[in-house]
PLY file of the C-alpha trace (Angstrom):
ply
format ascii 1.0
element vertex 662
property float x
property float y
property float z
element edge 661
property int vertex1
property int vertex2
end_header
-187.97 -16.92 -160.27
-185.07 -15.34 -162.19
-187.33 -14.59 -165.14
-188.97 -11.73 -163.24
-187.22 -8.47 -163.98
-187.34 -6.97 -160.44
-185.90 -10.16 -158.94
-183.23 -10.40 -161.61
-182.25 -6.75 -161.16
-182.00 -7.09 -157.38
-179.75 -10.12 -157.83
-177.54 -8.13 -160.21
-177.26 -5.31 -157.63
-176.34 -7.81 -154.91
-173.84 -9.51 -157.19
-172.16 -6.27 -158.22
-171.94 -5.20 -154.58
-170.22 -8.44 -153.60
-167.90 -8.32 -156.60
-167.07 -4.69 -155.81
-166.17 -5.63 -152.23
-164.08 -8.60 -153.38
-162.17 -6.43 -155.83
-161.74 -3.82 -153.09
-160.16 -6.44 -150.83
-157.75 -7.43 -153.60
-156.85 -3.81 -154.27
-156.19 -3.13 -150.59
-154.05 -6.23 -150.16
-152.06 -5.36 -153.25
-151.84 -1.66 -152.28
-152.79 -0.96 -155.89
-153.54 2.75 -155.47
-151.15 3.57 -152.61
-148.46 5.08 -154.83
-150.80 6.53 -157.43
-154.37 7.74 -156.90
-154.34 7.48 -153.10
-151.15 9.53 -153.03
-153.02 12.26 -154.91
-155.82 12.04 -152.33
-153.20 12.25 -149.58
-151.61 15.33 -151.12
-154.96 17.06 -151.41
-155.80 16.26 -147.81
-152.49 17.73 -146.64
-153.11 20.87 -148.70
-156.65 21.29 -147.34
-155.62 20.49 -143.76
-152.93 23.14 -143.34
-153.00 24.36 -139.75
-151.70 27.37 -137.86
-147.99 27.26 -137.11
-147.14 27.44 -133.40
-143.80 29.33 -133.57
-141.89 26.28 -132.35
-139.39 26.05 -135.20
-137.14 28.57 -136.91
-135.03 27.85 -139.98
-131.67 29.58 -140.35
-131.06 29.70 -144.09
-127.65 29.16 -145.58
-128.62 31.42 -148.47
-127.01 33.46 -151.22
-126.64 36.46 -148.90
-124.54 34.36 -146.50
-122.35 32.98 -149.29
-121.74 36.51 -150.53
-120.72 37.67 -147.06
-118.19 34.83 -146.75
-116.43 35.11 -150.07
-118.79 34.18 -152.94
-117.97 30.45 -152.82
-119.90 27.40 -151.66
-119.43 25.78 -149.24
-118.71 28.63 -146.83
-115.73 28.30 -144.49
-116.19 26.54 -141.14
-115.72 29.93 -139.56
-119.20 30.90 -140.78
-120.77 28.13 -138.69
-118.59 29.02 -135.72
-119.78 32.62 -135.98
-123.39 31.41 -136.23
-123.21 29.26 -133.07
-121.65 32.11 -131.12
-124.41 34.44 -132.31
-127.13 31.90 -131.42
-125.95 31.12 -127.87
-127.19 34.35 -126.25
-130.50 34.00 -128.13
-131.10 30.74 -126.21
-132.58 28.29 -128.77
-133.83 25.03 -127.24
-131.98 22.87 -129.77
-129.81 23.51 -132.84
-129.99 20.97 -135.69
-127.54 21.12 -138.60
-128.71 19.83 -141.97
-125.16 20.37 -143.17
-122.59 17.67 -144.01
-119.41 17.81 -141.95
-118.09 14.54 -143.31
-114.72 15.92 -144.42
-112.13 17.85 -142.44
-111.41 21.47 -143.26
-108.15 22.34 -144.96
-107.19 24.28 -141.86
-107.55 22.00 -138.79
-107.86 25.06 -136.58
-111.22 25.84 -138.18
-112.53 22.41 -137.13
-111.22 22.87 -133.60
-112.85 26.30 -133.34
-116.17 24.93 -134.62
-115.94 21.99 -132.20
-115.41 24.42 -129.33
-118.47 26.42 -130.36
-120.52 23.23 -130.65
-119.42 22.07 -127.21
-120.09 25.49 -125.73
-123.64 25.56 -127.15
-124.35 22.15 -125.64
-127.47 21.47 -127.72
-126.15 20.95 -131.24
-127.14 18.01 -133.42
-125.07 17.12 -136.48
-126.19 15.37 -139.64
-125.21 11.86 -140.72
-126.68 9.60 -143.37
-126.78 6.07 -144.62
-125.45 5.36 -148.08
-124.65 2.40 -150.25
-127.02 -0.56 -150.48
-130.08 -0.43 -148.22
-132.03 -3.51 -147.10
-135.31 -3.67 -145.23
-135.08 -4.65 -141.61
-137.75 -4.82 -138.91
-139.40 -1.43 -139.47
-136.09 0.09 -140.48
-133.58 0.26 -143.30
-130.05 -1.07 -142.86
-127.32 0.61 -144.90
-124.05 -0.95 -145.92
-122.24 2.37 -145.33
-122.87 5.33 -143.03
-121.39 8.81 -143.37
-120.65 10.47 -140.04
-119.31 13.91 -139.04
-115.59 14.06 -138.52
-114.63 12.82 -135.04
-113.63 16.20 -133.59
-117.06 17.61 -134.33
-118.96 14.42 -133.53
-117.41 14.22 -130.09
-118.38 17.82 -129.35
-122.01 17.50 -130.47
-125.04 16.54 -128.37
-125.80 13.85 -130.93
-125.83 12.86 -134.57
-129.00 12.22 -136.58
-129.82 10.85 -140.00
-130.92 13.07 -142.87
-131.86 10.45 -145.47
-134.60 11.65 -147.83
-136.61 9.11 -149.84
-138.97 10.56 -152.47
-141.91 8.39 -153.53
-142.08 7.02 -157.09
-143.69 10.26 -158.27
-140.77 12.29 -156.86
-142.65 13.77 -153.88
-141.37 13.49 -150.33
-144.16 12.26 -148.08
-142.31 10.59 -145.26
-139.22 10.90 -143.12
-137.05 8.05 -141.88
-137.51 7.82 -138.10
-134.50 5.59 -137.76
-131.92 3.73 -139.79
-129.32 1.12 -139.00
-125.67 1.02 -139.89
-123.77 -2.05 -141.09
-122.94 -2.93 -137.47
-126.59 -2.79 -136.39
-126.26 0.58 -134.64
-129.47 2.64 -134.68
-129.46 6.27 -135.77
-132.59 8.35 -135.18
-133.62 11.02 -137.66
-132.76 14.69 -137.32
-136.40 15.85 -136.89
-137.12 13.09 -134.34
-134.15 13.91 -132.09
-134.74 17.65 -132.51
-138.41 17.38 -131.51
-137.57 15.00 -128.65
-135.08 17.46 -127.18
-137.56 20.31 -127.65
-140.27 18.57 -125.58
-137.80 16.79 -123.25
-138.87 13.38 -124.48
-136.87 10.29 -123.57
-135.81 8.56 -126.77
-133.96 5.96 -124.74
-137.35 4.72 -123.51
-139.03 4.74 -126.93
-140.88 1.54 -127.84
-142.31 0.11 -131.02
-145.51 -1.91 -130.85
-146.56 -3.19 -134.22
-146.74 -0.19 -136.52
-146.66 2.40 -133.72
-143.52 4.04 -132.31
-144.15 5.60 -128.89
-141.84 8.23 -127.41
-142.54 9.13 -123.73
-142.75 12.89 -123.10
-143.78 14.97 -120.04
-146.65 16.74 -121.81
-147.95 13.63 -123.56
-146.45 10.68 -125.32
-145.77 10.98 -129.01
-147.45 8.02 -130.74
-145.93 7.88 -134.21
-147.08 5.51 -136.98
-144.04 3.79 -138.47
-144.06 1.83 -141.71
-142.01 -1.24 -142.59
-139.24 1.02 -143.93
-138.97 2.81 -140.61
-140.65 5.87 -142.09
-143.03 8.41 -140.59
-145.47 10.29 -142.79
-144.94 14.04 -142.53
-147.77 16.40 -141.76
-146.82 19.43 -143.83
-148.07 22.29 -141.70
-147.01 24.90 -144.24
-146.25 25.07 -147.96
-142.77 25.88 -149.32
-141.71 29.28 -148.03
-140.49 32.00 -150.39
-136.79 32.69 -150.54
-135.27 35.20 -148.14
-134.77 37.58 -151.06
-138.45 37.32 -152.06
-139.55 37.79 -148.44
-137.46 40.96 -148.22
-138.98 42.29 -151.46
-142.51 41.57 -150.30
-141.98 43.20 -146.90
-142.59 39.96 -144.99
-139.04 39.58 -143.71
-138.24 38.48 -141.15
-141.01 35.99 -140.32
-143.99 38.31 -140.81
-146.13 35.88 -142.82
-147.85 33.40 -140.45
-148.58 31.01 -143.34
-144.93 29.91 -143.57
-142.23 28.68 -141.26
-140.04 31.39 -139.81
-136.95 31.57 -142.03
-134.09 33.99 -141.38
-130.83 34.47 -143.23
-127.77 32.99 -141.54
-125.99 36.25 -142.39
-128.50 38.28 -140.38
-128.23 35.97 -137.36
-124.45 36.29 -137.44
-124.71 40.06 -137.81
-127.12 40.26 -134.86
-130.07 41.80 -136.72
-132.63 39.07 -135.96
-134.97 39.71 -133.01
-134.41 37.42 -130.04
-138.04 36.24 -129.92
-137.61 34.53 -133.31
-134.94 32.25 -131.80
-135.46 31.94 -128.05
-136.96 28.65 -126.95
-137.36 27.39 -130.49
-135.90 24.44 -132.32
-133.50 25.89 -134.88
-132.74 24.05 -138.11
-129.72 25.17 -140.11
-129.35 24.22 -143.75
-129.36 25.24 -147.38
-132.37 27.41 -148.26
-132.72 30.16 -150.86
-129.38 28.95 -152.14
-128.86 28.86 -155.90
-125.60 26.89 -155.64
-127.25 23.83 -154.02
-130.60 22.68 -155.44
-131.42 20.62 -152.33
-135.17 20.85 -152.92
-138.00 18.40 -153.61
-141.69 18.35 -154.53
-143.92 17.77 -151.49
-147.68 17.11 -151.12
-148.63 20.78 -150.69
-145.97 22.34 -152.89
-148.38 23.28 -155.74
-145.67 23.11 -158.38
-142.98 24.61 -156.14
-140.23 22.68 -154.40
-139.29 22.58 -150.74
-135.71 22.69 -149.47
-134.57 19.71 -147.41
-134.13 21.75 -144.23
-137.74 22.89 -144.49
-138.87 19.26 -144.90
-137.12 18.47 -141.61
-138.85 21.43 -140.00
-142.23 20.07 -141.11
-141.33 16.60 -139.85
-140.32 18.03 -136.46
-143.53 20.06 -136.37
-145.49 16.81 -136.89
-143.83 15.30 -133.85
-144.15 18.45 -131.74
-147.89 18.65 -132.43
-148.28 14.84 -132.31
-150.02 14.82 -135.68
-149.14 12.23 -138.35
-151.17 11.67 -141.49
-151.62 8.03 -142.47
-151.80 7.31 -146.20
-155.25 5.75 -145.94
-157.77 4.38 -143.47
-157.72 0.84 -142.13
-158.99 -1.96 -144.36
-162.25 -2.58 -142.41
-163.15 1.13 -142.44
-162.28 1.42 -146.12
-164.37 -1.64 -147.03
-167.31 -0.39 -144.97
-167.24 2.92 -146.86
-166.89 1.09 -150.16
-169.90 -1.06 -149.31
-172.11 1.89 -148.37
-171.15 4.07 -151.34
-171.31 1.22 -153.86
-174.68 -0.08 -152.66
-176.22 3.38 -152.33
-175.13 4.28 -155.86
-176.38 0.97 -157.27
-179.79 1.45 -155.66
-180.02 4.98 -157.08
-179.13 3.72 -160.55
-181.60 0.86 -160.21
-184.38 3.24 -159.22
-183.81 6.16 -161.58
-181.38 4.88 -164.26
-179.42 7.79 -165.75
-180.78 10.32 -163.28
-179.90 7.89 -160.52
-176.35 7.66 -161.87
-176.08 11.45 -161.79
-177.45 11.39 -158.25
-174.90 8.72 -157.32
-172.12 10.94 -158.63
-173.54 13.70 -156.44
-173.47 11.28 -153.51
-169.82 10.54 -154.27
-169.03 14.26 -154.28
-170.72 14.60 -150.89
-168.70 11.65 -149.56
-165.40 13.06 -150.85
-166.15 16.54 -149.53
-167.25 15.21 -146.16
-164.18 12.99 -145.87
-161.86 15.93 -146.50
-163.79 18.14 -144.05
-163.53 15.51 -141.31
-159.81 15.19 -141.96
-159.33 18.96 -141.80
-161.29 19.20 -138.52
-158.90 16.68 -136.95
-155.96 19.01 -137.67
-157.39 22.05 -135.88
-156.36 21.13 -132.35
-153.11 22.50 -130.96
-151.94 19.03 -129.97
-153.08 16.01 -131.94
-153.84 12.48 -130.80
-151.34 10.77 -133.04
-152.15 9.20 -136.42
-154.74 10.93 -138.61
-156.05 8.68 -141.35
-156.40 10.24 -144.77
-159.74 9.14 -146.25
-159.40 6.12 -148.54
-161.09 7.92 -151.42
-158.98 6.17 -154.07
-160.31 2.79 -152.96
-163.95 4.00 -152.86
-163.99 5.76 -156.24
-164.03 2.41 -158.15
-167.66 2.16 -157.01
-168.39 4.34 -160.05
-167.30 1.47 -162.29
-169.93 -0.84 -160.81
-172.56 1.89 -161.21
-171.67 2.12 -164.89
-171.86 -1.66 -165.23
-175.35 -1.69 -163.69
-176.49 1.26 -165.79
-175.23 -0.48 -168.93
-176.95 -3.72 -167.92
-180.24 -1.93 -167.27
-180.07 -0.07 -170.57
-179.34 -3.28 -172.48
-182.10 -5.08 -170.61
-184.53 -2.29 -171.42
-183.54 -2.39 -175.07
-184.17 -6.13 -175.09
-187.49 -5.55 -173.32
-188.47 -2.85 -175.80
-187.59 -5.14 -178.70
-189.53 -7.97 -177.11
-192.45 -5.58 -176.66
-192.22 -4.57 -180.29
-192.27 -8.22 -181.33
-195.17 -9.02 -179.01
-196.94 -5.84 -180.07
-196.38 -6.82 -183.68
-198.41 -9.96 -183.13
-201.43 -7.76 -182.57
-200.56 -4.92 -184.91
-198.10 -4.99 -187.80
-194.49 -3.98 -187.15
-194.87 -0.73 -189.05
-197.91 0.27 -186.98
-196.11 -0.82 -183.83
-193.14 1.40 -184.72
-195.48 4.28 -185.50
-197.25 3.92 -182.15
-194.00 3.65 -180.18
-192.34 6.54 -182.02
-195.33 8.78 -181.50
-195.57 7.78 -177.85
-191.90 8.64 -177.32
-192.43 11.97 -179.07
-195.57 12.67 -177.03
-197.70 12.79 -180.20
-199.82 9.68 -179.75
-203.39 10.99 -179.97
-206.64 10.55 -181.82
-206.74 12.07 -185.29
-205.54 11.44 -188.80
-204.03 12.81 -191.96
-204.75 12.40 -195.64
-202.60 9.83 -197.41
-202.66 8.23 -200.83
-202.82 4.49 -200.25
-203.59 1.24 -201.94
-206.12 -0.87 -200.02
-206.43 -4.63 -200.44
-209.43 -6.51 -199.08
-209.47 -10.29 -199.05
-212.61 -12.31 -198.36
-213.05 -16.07 -197.97
-215.46 -17.64 -200.40
-218.06 -19.95 -198.89
-217.05 -19.30 -195.31
-220.51 -20.02 -193.92
-220.60 -23.43 -195.57
-217.11 -24.29 -194.35
-217.84 -23.18 -190.77
-220.95 -25.32 -190.53
-218.96 -28.51 -191.06
-216.05 -27.88 -188.67
-215.63 -27.58 -184.91
-214.81 -24.01 -183.81
-211.23 -24.79 -182.76
-210.50 -26.60 -186.04
-212.05 -23.79 -188.03
-209.97 -21.23 -186.14
-206.85 -23.30 -186.73
-207.48 -23.36 -190.49
-208.05 -19.62 -190.60
-204.88 -18.90 -188.63
-202.91 -21.24 -190.91
-203.97 -19.35 -194.01
-203.67 -15.90 -192.47
-200.18 -16.75 -191.18
-198.95 -17.64 -194.67
-200.63 -14.60 -196.18
-199.04 -12.24 -193.63
-195.58 -13.56 -194.50
-196.23 -12.67 -198.14
-197.59 -9.25 -197.17
-194.43 -8.49 -195.20
-192.24 -9.43 -198.17
-194.09 -6.90 -200.31
-193.86 -4.13 -197.66
-197.56 -4.15 -196.87
-199.22 -3.40 -193.53
-201.92 -5.75 -192.28
-204.45 -3.34 -190.86
-206.95 -5.79 -189.44
-208.51 -9.23 -189.48
-212.28 -9.19 -189.38
-213.65 -12.68 -189.10
-213.20 -14.22 -192.56
-211.51 -11.26 -194.25
-208.24 -9.37 -194.15
-207.44 -5.71 -194.86
-203.95 -4.70 -196.01
-202.51 -1.22 -196.69
-199.70 0.14 -198.82
-198.74 3.76 -198.17
-199.87 3.98 -194.54
-198.53 4.36 -191.99
-195.24 4.15 -193.94
-194.67 5.46 -197.42
-194.12 2.68 -199.99
-192.70 3.19 -203.49
-194.78 1.63 -206.35
-197.49 0.83 -203.83
-200.18 -0.20 -206.35
-197.90 -2.62 -208.20
-196.63 -4.17 -204.97
-200.17 -4.57 -203.69
-201.33 -6.42 -206.82
-198.21 -8.58 -206.94
-198.80 -9.45 -203.30
-202.44 -10.40 -203.96
-201.46 -12.62 -206.90
-198.73 -14.24 -204.81
-201.22 -14.89 -202.02
-203.63 -16.53 -204.45
-200.87 -18.81 -205.71
-199.99 -19.80 -202.14
-203.62 -20.42 -201.14
-204.25 -22.64 -204.17
-201.02 -24.55 -203.53
-202.02 -25.20 -199.93
-205.45 -26.32 -200.97
-204.02 -28.74 -203.54
-201.76 -30.22 -200.86
-204.87 -31.50 -199.10
-205.82 -28.52 -197.05
-209.40 -27.37 -196.48
-211.31 -26.10 -199.49
-210.62 -22.44 -198.74
-210.46 -19.77 -201.42
-210.19 -15.98 -201.40
-211.29 -13.13 -203.58
-209.22 -9.91 -203.44
-210.41 -6.38 -204.19
-207.90 -3.55 -204.62
-208.28 0.22 -204.94
-205.89 3.19 -204.88
-206.66 6.72 -203.79
-206.64 9.25 -200.97
-207.99 8.27 -197.53
-207.82 9.60 -193.99
-205.27 7.53 -192.06
-204.77 7.77 -188.31
-205.87 6.68 -184.87
-209.57 6.08 -184.43
-211.46 5.28 -181.23
-211.26 6.75 -177.71
-208.38 8.12 -175.64
-208.22 4.92 -173.66
-208.65 2.56 -176.62
-207.68 3.39 -180.18
-206.53 1.64 -183.33
-204.75 2.68 -186.48
-206.93 2.45 -189.61
-207.99 4.24 -192.78
-211.43 5.52 -193.61
-212.95 7.04 -196.70
-214.62 6.37 -200.03
-211.56 4.69 -201.55
-211.45 2.12 -198.77
-215.15 1.41 -199.42
-214.41 0.80 -203.10
-211.76 -1.85 -202.27
-214.24 -3.52 -199.92
-216.98 -3.50 -202.58
-214.70 -5.18 -205.14
-214.47 -8.29 -202.92
-218.12 -9.11 -203.57
-218.50 -12.71 -204.78
-219.90 -11.65 -208.14
-216.90 -9.35 -208.77
-213.78 -10.90 -207.23
-214.71 -14.46 -207.90
-213.03 -17.54 -206.37
-209.19 -17.32 -206.57
-209.32 -13.98 -208.41
-207.79 -10.52 -207.92
-209.85 -7.49 -208.98
-208.60 -3.90 -209.15
-210.22 -0.53 -209.79
-209.37 1.72 -212.67
-207.28 3.93 -210.35
-205.09 0.99 -209.39
-204.89 -0.35 -212.96
-203.56 2.98 -214.19
-200.48 2.61 -211.96
-199.54 -0.96 -212.90
-197.76 -0.33 -216.20
-198.05 -2.20 -219.51
-196.76 -5.66 -218.55
-200.15 -6.91 -217.48
-203.00 -9.21 -218.50
-206.38 -7.96 -217.34
-210.03 -8.79 -218.03
-212.50 -5.91 -218.16
-215.32 -6.75 -215.75
-217.35 -3.65 -216.40
-218.29 -1.21 -213.64
-219.91 -1.40 -210.21
-221.92 1.23 -208.45
-220.64 2.39 -205.08
-222.57 4.26 -202.43
-221.63 7.94 -202.43
-220.41 7.90 -206.05
-222.41 9.13 -208.99
-220.44 7.18 -211.58
-219.92 3.42 -211.38
-216.38 2.22 -210.64
-214.72 0.34 -213.54
-212.96 -2.84 -212.45
-210.61 -5.42 -213.99
-209.66 -8.95 -213.14
-205.86 -9.26 -213.07
-204.61 -12.55 -214.53
-200.94 -11.60 -214.67
-198.64 -8.78 -213.58
-195.07 -9.11 -214.72
-193.89 -12.64 -213.97
-196.63 -13.36 -211.40
-199.84 -14.92 -212.73
-202.98 -16.04 -210.99
-203.07 -19.85 -210.75
-206.70 -20.28 -211.81
-207.87 -17.37 -213.96
-211.64 -17.16 -214.28
-213.19 -16.63 -217.72
-214.56 -13.25 -218.64
-218.17 -12.74 -217.52
-220.87 -13.25 -220.15
-222.00 -9.66 -219.58
-220.03 -6.77 -218.05
-221.11 -5.62 -214.60
-223.46 -2.70 -215.04
-225.93 -3.06 -212.22
-225.97 -0.67 -209.29
-224.69 -1.97 -206.01
-224.07 -0.65 -202.51
-220.55 -1.11 -201.22
-220.27 -2.87 -197.91
-217.31 -1.92 -195.72
-216.07 -5.04 -193.89
0 1
1 2
2 3
3 4
4 5
5 6
6 7
7 8
8 9
9 10
10 11
11 12
12 13
13 14
14 15
15 16
16 17
17 18
18 19
19 20
20 21
21 22
22 23
23 24
24 25
25 26
26 27
27 28
28 29
29 30
30 31
31 32
32 33
33 34
34 35
35 36
36 37
37 38
38 39
39 40
40 41
41 42
42 43
43 44
44 45
45 46
46 47
47 48
48 49
49 50
50 51
51 52
52 53
53 54
54 55
55 56
56 57
57 58
58 59
59 60
60 61
61 62
62 63
63 64
64 65
65 66
66 67
67 68
68 69
69 70
70 71
71 72
72 73
73 74
74 75
75 76
76 77
77 78
78 79
79 80
80 81
81 82
82 83
83 84
84 85
85 86
86 87
87 88
88 89
89 90
90 91
91 92
92 93
93 94
94 95
95 96
96 97
97 98
98 99
99 100
100 101
101 102
102 103
103 104
104 105
105 106
106 107
107 108
108 109
109 110
110 111
111 112
112 113
113 114
114 115
115 116
116 117
117 118
118 119
119 120
120 121
121 122
122 123
123 124
124 125
125 126
126 127
127 128
128 129
129 130
130 131
131 132
132 133
133 134
134 135
135 136
136 137
137 138
138 139
139 140
140 141
141 142
142 143
143 144
144 145
145 146
146 147
147 148
148 149
149 150
150 151
151 152
152 153
153 154
154 155
155 156
156 157
157 158
158 159
159 160
160 161
161 162
162 163
163 164
164 165
165 166
166 167
167 168
168 169
169 170
170 171
171 172
172 173
173 174
174 175
175 176
176 177
177 178
178 179
179 180
180 181
181 182
182 183
183 184
184 185
185 186
186 187
187 188
188 189
189 190
190 191
191 192
192 193
193 194
194 195
195 196
196 197
197 198
198 199
199 200
200 201
201 202
202 203
203 204
204 205
205 206
206 207
207 208
208 209
209 210
210 211
211 212
212 213
213 214
214 215
215 216
216 217
217 218
218 219
219 220
220 221
221 222
222 223
223 224
224 225
225 226
226 227
227 228
228 229
229 230
230 231
231 232
232 233
233 234
234 235
235 236
236 237
237 238
238 239
239 240
240 241
241 242
242 243
243 244
244 245
245 246
246 247
247 248
248 249
249 250
250 251
251 252
252 253
253 254
254 255
255 256
256 257
257 258
258 259
259 260
260 261
261 262
262 263
263 264
264 265
265 266
266 267
267 268
268 269
269 270
270 271
271 272
272 273
273 274
274 275
275 276
276 277
277 278
278 279
279 280
280 281
281 282
282 283
283 284
284 285
285 286
286 287
287 288
288 289
289 290
290 291
291 292
292 293
293 294
294 295
295 296
296 297
297 298
298 299
299 300
300 301
301 302
302 303
303 304
304 305
305 306
306 307
307 308
308 309
309 310
310 311
311 312
312 313
313 314
314 315
315 316
316 317
317 318
318 319
319 320
320 321
321 322
322 323
323 324
324 325
325 326
326 327
327 328
328 329
329 330
330 331
331 332
332 333
333 334
334 335
335 336
336 337
337 338
338 339
339 340
340 341
341 342
342 343
343 344
344 345
345 346
346 347
347 348
348 349
349 350
350 351
351 352
352 353
353 354
354 355
355 356
356 357
357 358
358 359
359 360
360 361
361 362
362 363
363 364
364 365
365 366
366 367
367 368
368 369
369 370
370 371
371 372
372 373
373 374
374 375
375 376
376 377
377 378
378 379
379 380
380 381
381 382
382 383
383 384
384 385
385 386
386 387
387 388
388 389
389 390
390 391
391 392
392 393
393 394
394 395
395 396
396 397
397 398
398 399
399 400
400 401
401 402
402 403
403 404
404 405
405 406
406 407
407 408
408 409
409 410
410 411
411 412
412 413
413 414
414 415
415 416
416 417
417 418
418 419
419 420
420 421
421 422
422 423
423 424
424 425
425 426
426 427
427 428
428 429
429 430
430 431
431 432
432 433
433 434
434 435
435 436
436 437
437 438
438 439
439 440
440 441
441 442
442 443
443 444
444 445
445 446
446 447
447 448
448 449
449 450
450 451
451 452
452 453
453 454
454 455
455 456
456 457
457 458
458 459
459 460
460 461
461 462
462 463
463 464
464 465
465 466
466 467
467 468
468 469
469 470
470 471
471 472
472 473
473 474
474 475
475 476
476 477
477 478
478 479
479 480
480 481
481 482
482 483
483 484
484 485
485 486
486 487
487 488
488 489
489 490
490 491
491 492
492 493
493 494
494 495
495 496
496 497
497 498
498 499
499 500
500 501
501 502
502 503
503 504
504 505
505 506
506 507
507 508
508 509
509 510
510 511
511 512
512 513
513 514
514 515
515 516
516 517
517 518
518 519
519 520
520 521
521 522
522 523
523 524
524 525
525 526
526 527
527 528
528 529
529 530
530 531
531 532
532 533
533 534
534 535
535 536
536 537
537 538
538 539
539 540
540 541
541 542
542 543
543 544
544 545
545 546
546 547
547 548
548 549
549 550
550 551
551 552
552 553
553 554
554 555
555 556
556 557
557 558
558 559
559 560
560 561
561 562
562 563
563 564
564 565
565 566
566 567
567 568
568 569
569 570
570 571
571 572
572 573
573 574
574 575
575 576
576 577
577 578
578 579
579 580
580 581
581 582
582 583
583 584
584 585
585 586
586 587
587 588
588 589
589 590
590 591
591 592
592 593
593 594
594 595
595 596
596 597
597 598
598 599
599 600
600 601
601 602
602 603
603 604
604 605
605 606
606 607
607 608
608 609
609 610
610 611
611 612
612 613
613 614
614 615
615 616
616 617
617 618
618 619
619 620
620 621
621 622
622 623
623 624
624 625
625 626
626 627
627 628
628 629
629 630
630 631
631 632
632 633
633 634
634 635
635 636
636 637
637 638
638 639
639 640
640 641
641 642
642 643
643 644
644 645
645 646
646 647
647 648
648 649
649 650
650 651
651 652
652 653
653 654
654 655
655 656
656 657
657 658
658 659
659 660
660 661
């Protein structure tokens, strides 16, 4: 059953599909591409899926302009933050989140007390804290051996403290935000963007629950269902790319907040000085932190940064925006969905390759492009709604792309199989025509030049005829007779191949061999005669071993002929025709090429050189020629001699004769 090509090929397709799925399972379990190729897919999806910002967040930038206003030194005095909170209060922000470290007391305690009073008066201020030291994985969280908290006077005045730990991925990009961390005493600290967003939508963090890998926060306008990984992290949906600095925005005429493609970012100096319109602050979540600040390079590559970096405070703004819009990208789709896609794409590509080979492979690549494009489009469509439904799975393209490898394996297998088939065809073909003719036919077929017609070539033609065939055939059964003939012809063909000849045809009890067609052969006449002498030696040796009493006479002539394909369009054969072929045929007559002898024409003799022993047989008349053809019996050429040379005839051949073309 497996010997049939279609069956074997279908089994290979099925096998490759199963192997591809098995490897896909291993890759998914090992998360092989999660931090490499799939992260690239994720980044591209985030870039393509950028959505319209909803004016829910404003960033107050601690920038170079602010530092200049407060004395040219970083960090600015606590008074700057006190002034900021007093300026923000009448603008009525919904929540104020500081991405600023207040871990150390000011040199002047009065500054801390003034800032604490402003914080208490605002009533909605969150302060930053962070875990440090050694971190260990807990149950969907990270536990730190040390936590850094704001100084007590400020912490007591604030509405809460929140973690600001940033963890870049191995490639340096920030793709997720810690939702929560634990301190050494087991206390839980929620992240700055989580608490900020919760206060903005009046969610109840105290009632938040984790079920498996989902963290649900109840909220009046819809629960926030947040995917949480084993580190306690939430993937960030970056709604906007890194915003230009405040200085660049001023130069471009987009300040303040006139470019809808970026988060609203205003200079802390301008808020303090009262030059920022109220509608850019009122009702919004306000993040305060370093941005457009040359003294503090608190910036990181992010999925949609396109070579730029994003300041930490802007990362928190994007994380809060994810929670506010209830939209969280997941690194890849679930394993069953991924494997189903891998199965469909792999099998479809394999079937295309099986059907159309290289063109099928190109078509399969086109199919892959359609899949990738469609997957990104579907992802982008899911980001268009104002409020999302929670997790949005990034297409698992990285785990489907390996299907191309299995397509290449199948294509390579098919090409190798076809090469083997072609070679087998050549060998089989060569059993009916000689290898040189087979190559000529195949080459011309591939070039589209296989057609009836011929060309003139100079060739040497050898005819061999069995002596006494009629007598031999009368005494043997047909199958035994055929076996003897095949035995002798098989040995003769081996010798012909060694001397670069081409067996043109077998015709009953004779054989026709060519040198010079279809392939050019150097010293064709000499090789033809040497071959004939060698064949005579082999035939005599076989006969003396006890074989049937079979003997041959060989006639050889050299000259131009027409060589090509003769017959009909549906059935043709390669042969040579012309007067010179007739001469070779005539020389095999029993009275010329006698038993065990090789006879050549004068044309052939003239190309053999001087190292030769030949007997002049006279001349023979040939139909179509005015002059008789001189012929010689070759007893030796070089080191090869005929085994049983016949004596010279009593009288040279002078009678007219008609050549018969076997």
